[in-house]
TORPA-4810 file (N, C-alpha, C, O; in nm, 3 decimals):
<nodes>
NODE_1_8.599_10.564_7.930_8.484_10.546_8.015_8.528_10.517_8.159_8.474_10.575_8.253_M
NODE_2_8.626_10.429_8.175_8.674_10.397_8.309_8.734_10.520_8.376_8.719_10.539_8.497_L
NODE_3_8.801_10.602_8.298_8.861_10.724_8.354_8.753_10.816_8.411_8.775_10.879_8.515_E
NODE_4_8.638_10.826_8.345_8.532_10.911_8.396_8.468_10.852_8.523_8.418_10.928_8.607_S
NODE_5_8.469_10.720_8.538_8.417_10.659_8.659_8.511_10.679_8.777_8.466_10.699_8.890_L
NODE_6_8.639_10.674_8.751_8.738_10.686_8.859_8.754_10.831_8.900_8.771_10.860_9.018_I
NODE_7_8.749_10.922_8.807_8.758_11.064_8.843_8.878_11.133_8.783_8.866_11.201_8.681_G
NODE_8_8.993_11.117_8.843_9.109_11.192_8.800_9.200_11.107_8.712_9.207_10.985_8.729_T
NODE_9_9.269_11.172_8.618_9.363_11.097_8.535_9.477_11.035_8.617_9.527_10.928_8.583_P
NODE_10_9.518_11.101_8.725_9.625_11.047_8.808_9.584_10.914_8.871_9.662_10.819_8.871_L
NODE_11_9.462_10.907_8.923_9.413_10.784_8.982_9.396_10.676_8.875_9.427_10.559_8.898_L
NODE_12_9.346_10.717_8.759_9.331_10.623_8.648_9.466_10.566_8.608_9.478_10.445_8.587_Y
NODE_13_9.569_10.652_8.598_9.703_10.606_8.560_9.761_10.512_8.666_9.826_10.413_8.633_N
NODE_14_9.737_10.543_8.792_9.788_10.458_8.899_9.720_10.321_8.895_9.788_10.219_8.909_A
NODE_15_9.590_10.318_8.876_9.519_10.190_8.868_9.558_10.111_8.744_9.570_9.988_8.749_L
NODE_16_9.579_10.181_8.632_9.622_10.114_8.510_9.760_10.051_8.530_9.785_9.939_8.485_A
NODE_17_9.850_10.122_8.596_9.983_10.068_8.624_9.974_9.948_8.717_10.047_9.851_8.699_A
NODE_18_9.886_9.954_8.816_9.868_9.843_8.909_9.815_9.719_8.836_9.860_9.608_8.864_L
NODE_19_9.722_9.737_8.745_9.669_9.624_8.668_9.778_9.565_8.579_9.790_9.443_8.569_V
NODE_20_9.857_9.650_8.513_9.966_9.601_8.428_10.067_9.523_8.511_10.116_9.419_8.468_K
NODE_21_10.100_9.575_8.630_10.193_9.508_8.718_10.140_9.370_8.759_10.215_9.272_8.760_F
NODE_22_10.012_9.363_8.791_9.952_9.235_8.832_9.954_9.134_8.718_9.985_9.017_8.739_A
NODE_23_9.919_9.179_8.598_9.918_9.089_8.482_10.059_9.040_8.451_10.079_8.921_8.426_I
NODE_24_10.156_9.130_8.453_10.295_9.090_8.427_10.345_8.994_8.534_10.416_8.898_8.502_A
NODE_25_10.310_9.018_8.659_10.354_8.930_8.768_10.298_8.790_8.752_10.369_8.692_8.772_S
NODE_26_10.171_8.781_8.717_10.109_8.649_8.697_10.173_8.578_8.579_10.199_8.458_8.585_V
NODE_27_10.197_8.651_8.470_10.256_8.589_8.351_10.398_8.539_8.381_10.433_8.427_8.343_A
NODE_28_10.478_8.620_8.446_10.615_8.578_8.478_10.614_8.465_8.580_10.694_8.372_8.570_I
NODE_29_10.525_8.472_8.678_10.513_8.364_8.775_10.475_8.233_8.709_10.527_8.127_8.746_G
NODE_30_10.384_8.238_8.613_10.344_8.116_8.541_10.460_8.061_8.459_10.480_7.939_8.454_A
NODE_31_10.536_8.149_8.395_10.651_8.105_8.316_10.758_8.041_8.405_10.813_7.937_8.370_A
NODE_32_10.787_8.103_8.518_10.886_8.046_8.610_10.838_7.914_8.668_10.917_7.821_8.687_L
NODE_33_10.710_7.905_8.696_10.654_7.780_8.747_10.665_7.669_8.642_10.691_7.554_8.676_S
NODE_34_10.645_7.704_8.516_10.658_7.605_8.409_10.802_7.556_8.398_10.826_7.443_8.356_A
NODE_35_10.897_7.642_8.436_11.038_7.603_8.435_11.079_7.537_8.567_11.198_7.513_8.589_L
NODE_36_10.982_7.509_8.653_11.003_7.446_8.784_11.094_7.530_8.874_11.180_7.477_8.944_D
NODE_37_11.072_7.661_8.872_11.143_7.752_8.961_11.042_7.805_9.062_10.940_7.862_9.024_I
NODE_38_11.071_7.786_9.189_10.980_7.827_9.295_11.038_7.948_9.368_11.158_7.973_9.365_Q
NODE_39_10.949_8.024_9.434_10.991_8.142_9.509_11.089_8.105_9.620_11.185_8.178_9.644_A
NODE_40_11.066_7.993_9.687_11.156_7.950_9.794_11.296_7.922_9.740_11.395_7.949_9.808_A
NODE_41_11.305_7.868_9.618_11.435_7.842_9.556_11.509_7.973_9.529_11.630_7.983_9.553_D
NODE_42_11.437_8.072_9.479_11.501_8.202_9.453_11.548_8.268_9.582_11.657_8.325_9.586_L
NODE_43_11.467_8.259_9.686_11.507_8.316_9.815_11.631_8.245_9.870_11.722_8.310_9.922_L
NODE_44_11.635_8.113_9.858_11.751_8.037_9.905_11.876_8.078_9.829_11.983_8.090_9.888_T
NODE_45_11.864_8.098_9.699_11.978_8.142_9.618_12.030_8.278_9.663_12.149_8.307_9.650_D
NODE_46_11.941_8.362_9.716_11.982_8.494_9.764_12.026_8.490_9.910_12.060_8.594_9.966_M
NODE_47_12.025_8.372_9.971_12.068_8.360_10.109_11.959_8.390_10.211_11.988_8.418_10.327_G
NODE_48_11.837_8.384_10.168_11.723_8.410_10.256_11.637_8.285_10.266_11.649_8.192_10.186_L
NODE_49_11.551_8.284_10.365_11.453_8.177_10.378_11.314_8.240_10.381_11.301_8.358_10.414_T
NODE_50_11.212_8.165_10.347_11.076_8.221_10.355_11.044_8.270_10.497_10.976_8.372_10.514_P
NODE_51_11.093_8.198_10.599_11.068_8.241_10.737_11.137_8.374_10.767_11.078_8.461_10.832_E
NODE_52_11.260_8.392_10.720_11.332_8.519_10.742_11.259_8.633_10.670_11.252_8.744_10.722_K
NODE_53_11.206_8.607_10.550_11.131_8.710_10.478_11.005_8.748_10.554_10.970_8.866_10.561_M
NODE_54_10.936_8.649_10.612_10.818_8.679_10.694_10.855_8.766_10.814_10.783_8.858_10.850_R
NODE_55_10.969_8.736_10.876_11.014_8.813_10.991_11.047_8.956_10.949_11.009_9.052_11.017_I
NODE_56_11.118_8.972_10.838_11.154_9.105_10.789_11.028_9.186_10.755_11.018_9.303_10.793_V
NODE_57_10.934_9.125_10.686_10.810_9.195_10.651_10.728_9.228_10.776_10.669_9.336_10.784_L
NODE_58_10.724_9.137_10.871_10.653_9.163_10.996_10.717_9.279_11.072_10.647_9.365_11.125_S
NODE_59_10.850_9.281_11.077_10.920_9.391_11.144_10.892_9.524_11.073_10.876_9.627_11.138_D
NODE_60_10.887_9.521_10.940_10.859_9.643_10.863_10.719_9.695_10.894_10.700_9.816_10.912_A
NODE_61_10.622_9.606_10.899_10.485_9.647_10.931_10.476_9.697_11.075_10.411_9.797_11.102_V
NODE_62_10.543_9.626_11.166_10.543_9.668_11.307_10.604_9.807_11.324_10.561_9.883_11.411_D
NODE_63_10.702_9.842_11.241_10.763_9.975_11.248_10.673_10.079_11.180_10.653_10.188_11.234_W
NODE_64_10.619_10.046_11.063_10.548_10.145_10.983_10.408_10.176_11.034_10.365_10.291_11.025_A
NODE_65_10.338_10.079_11.087_10.199_10.100_11.127_10.182_10.209_11.232_10.095_10.294_11.216_L
NODE_66_10.260_10.210_11.341_10.242_10.319_11.438_10.274_10.457_11.379_10.208_10.556_11.412_P
NODE_67_10.375_10.464_11.292_10.409_10.591_11.229_10.298_10.637_11.134_10.265_10.755_11.128_H
NODE_68_10.241_10.542_11.061_10.130_10.573_10.972_10.011_10.626_11.050_9.951_10.726_11.012_F
NODE_69_9.977_10.558_11.158_9.861_10.599_11.239_9.884_10.737_11.301_9.792_10.819_11.304_M
NODE_70_10.004_10.764_11.350_10.035_10.893_11.409_10.023_11.004_11.305_9.965_11.109_11.332_L
NODE_71_10.076_10.980_11.187_10.064_11.078_11.079_9.920_11.100_11.038_9.879_11.213_11.013_G
NODE_72_9.843_10.992_11.030_9.703_11.002_10.991_9.622_11.081_11.094_9.528_11.151_11.059_A
NODE_73_9.659_11.068_11.222_9.588_11.142_11.326_9.609_11.293_11.313_9.529_11.371_11.366_M
NODE_74_9.713_11.334_11.244_9.737_11.476_11.219_9.678_11.517_11.085_9.611_11.620_11.075_V
NODE_75_9.703_11.438_10.982_9.664_11.474_10.845_9.513_11.471_10.824_9.459_11.563_10.762_I
NODE_76_9.445_11.370_10.874_9.300_11.356_10.848_9.220_11.474_10.904_9.137_11.528_10.831_V
NODE_77_9.242_11.517_11.028_9.165_11.634_11.074_9.196_11.762_10.995_9.107_11.842_10.970_P
NODE_78_9.322_11.780_10.958_9.357_11.898_10.877_9.285_11.892_10.743_9.227_11.991_10.699_I
NODE_79_9.288_11.775_10.678_9.220_11.760_10.550_9.070_11.783_10.566_9.009_11.849_10.482_W
NODE_80_9.011_11.731_10.672_8.868_11.746_10.694_8.829_11.892_10.711_8.731_11.937_10.653_L
NODE_81_8.906_11.966_10.790_8.878_12.109_10.809_8.891_12.183_10.677_8.804_12.264_10.643_V
NODE_82_8.997_12.157_10.602_9.014_12.224_10.472_8.902_12.188_10.376_8.853_12.273_10.302_L
NODE_83_8.859_12.061_10.378_8.750_12.017_10.291_8.619_12.088_10.328_8.545_12.131_10.240_F
NODE_84_8.592_12.098_10.457_8.467_12.162_10.501_8.469_12.313_10.478_8.362_12.372_10.459_L
NODE_85_8.584_12.376_10.480_8.593_12.520_10.461_8.607_12.561_10.315_8.606_12.680_10.283_L
NODE_86_8.619_12.463_10.226_8.633_12.493_10.084_8.503_12.553_10.031_8.395_12.499_10.057_K
NODE_87_8.511_12.664_9.959_8.388_12.724_9.903_8.316_12.627_9.809_8.381_12.548_9.740_P
NODE_88_8.183_12.633_9.805_8.109_12.544_9.715_8.142_12.574_9.569_8.167_12.689_9.532_P
NODE_89_8.140_12.470_9.488_8.163_12.487_9.346_8.307_12.469_9.303_8.336_12.466_9.183_G
NODE_90_8.399_12.457_9.398_8.540_12.436_9.364_8.565_12.285_9.367_8.549_12.221_9.471_I
NODE_91_8.604_12.230_9.251_8.622_12.087_9.239_8.764_12.044_9.276_8.785_11.928_9.314_N
NODE_92_8.860_12.132_9.267_8.999_12.089_9.289_9.052_12.135_9.419_9.167_12.107_9.452_K
</nodes>
């Protein structure tokens, strides 16, 4: 039933994988928390700090966002033209 609401099997499979990943992450996080293991402790063991991770992630977003926007400015109009020129009745 959920597959028919979402549309394509590929999207259904991707969402199912995302839900499984989220459930597994919460379960493992709860187990590690019960063992008194914190994310900051794991980062410290790897030679990182939470602040350094924030800086690395911020730098990654700062690099990726302009490239994403530039690509989208090309891809979206092409997709829109192709979508509008598609003959009626073709679903794929």
